[in-house]
C-alpha positions, 0 to 999 in steps of 0.5 A: 764513173760508169764502166768504160768500153774495153781497152781496144775501143778506148785506145786513143787514135787522136792526140793525147791531151793532159787536161783533166777537164773536171779538175779544180784548175780547169773549172776555175780557168776554163778559157785556159783549159779550152786553149790547151785542148784546142792546141791539141787539135779538133779532137783530143784524147783526154788522158786523165778522163779516158775519153775523147773530146771534140773541140773545134767549132766545125767538128762540134757543130757537125756532131750536134747535127748527127744525132744518129751517130752521136746519141743523147738517148743513152744520156748526156752524162759521162757517167752510166749510173747517172744516165740511168736516172735521167734518160727519157727527158727531152735532153736525154733522148733522140728523135722521134721521142725527143720531138714529141716531148720538146713540142709539149714543153717548148710551147710557153717558151716560143718567142710568141708565147713569151710576149705574155710575160715580157711586161712582167720581166721588164717590171722586175728588171727595173725593180732589181736594177733600181735596188742594186744601183741605189746600193752603189756596191753589190754582188752581181752573182748573188744580188742581181743575176738570180732575181729574174729567174727566181722571181719570174721564171720559177713562178711561171714553171709553177712547181708548188712550194716544195718544188719552188724552194728546191729548183735551183739545188736540183738543177745544180745537182743535175748539172754536177752529175753530167760531168765528174763532180768528184767529192761533190758526187754524193751530195749531188746524187742525194739531191737528184734522188730527192728530185725524182721522188718529187716527180714520182709523188702522186701528190705533186700534180695536185700541188702544181700551180694551176696555170704554171708551165709544168701543169700545162705540160703534164696535162698536154702529155696525158691528153696525148696518151702518156701515162701520168708518171711519164707525163710528170717527167716532163717537169724535168725540162723546166728544172735544170735549164731554166735557172742556173744557165741564165744566172751564170750568163747575167753574172758574166755579163756584168763581169765582162762590162766591168772589165771592158768599160768601152763596151758598156759605153758602146751599148749605152750609146746604141741600145740596138746592140743589146741583142748582139751583146747577149750573143757575145756574152753567151759565146764567151761565157758558154754556161754549159761547158760540155755534154757527152754523147754515146757513139752508136757507130764507128765514125770518122771525125775530121780524120780520127776514127772513134769507135762505136761504144765510146763516149765523147765530150762535145766541148761547147766552150772550146768551140766558142773560142776556136780561132778558126771560127771567131777572130780574136776569140778571147776578145769581148766585142759586142759589135762582133758578128756573133753567128753560129756560136754554140752557147745555146747548143745546136741542132735538135738539142738546141737550148729549150729556153734560149728565147727566155734567156735572151729576153731576161738578159737583154731586158736586164741590160737595157734597164741597167743602161738607163741607170748605170754609167759604168761598172767597176770591180769592187772586190775579189771574184770567186768561181762557182764550182760545178762540173758542167756549168761555168759560173762566177759565184761572187762578182762584187761591183760598184755601179756609177749612176748616170748623172 
């Protein structure tokens, strides 16, 4: 952990909560963790983590809109040493710099631009669904969910052979270090340093796929006056967000439908529900549980004073299960009017790849709806261990083919 502000700054002014947000228990049971935090109030002081957590939907949304007080420019990790490694990326910056880089890297991720890859995603979705359904029993976390991100998106980013092989590991390490990975820290730091070496290597640019998103972004950045090394940093926008979070949500979707077969029946009977189903899945899953912000000015948050110099945790997962915003928040209901959830973030830092994620998840669900009558859990579940990403590492299911 990086150095904390002095004791006078960190003396809690909000209710004290005993939750250790980065403990194994919290990682394995995030819904219960969110419930305990929300019971403490919209803002709590996490005593084991020595930091404020903003939990309620209204308060988190307001903070995300107020980047001048809740800044990303000093990094969104809770650790100062990690922030020194990641500051400057689109995620770890504020306007106006943020807007310049986001405009460049977002270009291939707009809804209009994604029409160019829709057919390719659809073909690959049909391929993998047919394969796993023919197996009968498969692991949604390892055999289904990674396919589209790793066979389509990874190639579209176009980092060359070395980058392609390491994207998933680099992304996972980046997310580990946004929080407190504990005993996993050394391995994550080593992995992140490998990524930075790759980004700074002058030969990397030569190895990038000619038509890949990464090369396009770097070329655009250089044409707009960036130094080559600065432009190369734009690749980071595609490494962390494009794989882990989508894989997590696809896996969780299958888990939810297996546990709630009546919801799968609703989707099969009315395919127009697929877009709303995706939003409900992402709300309940909330793949990125929380990011931190640096408080630049003494700020009142729903009656609690948070001092300049503090780091606060904006807990998207808790906000998405706030009963003040979502009726029966722990219930999976694909007919729910799921507006305003924070599973894709909010404000200037809304998820760069949310349109791509929605396309991948919805296309896969529609391919499954054509072939699968119902899912059934067929083995023990296993939770993914990461300090920031919520995921299931193993979800064995049996798929019953439509007769």
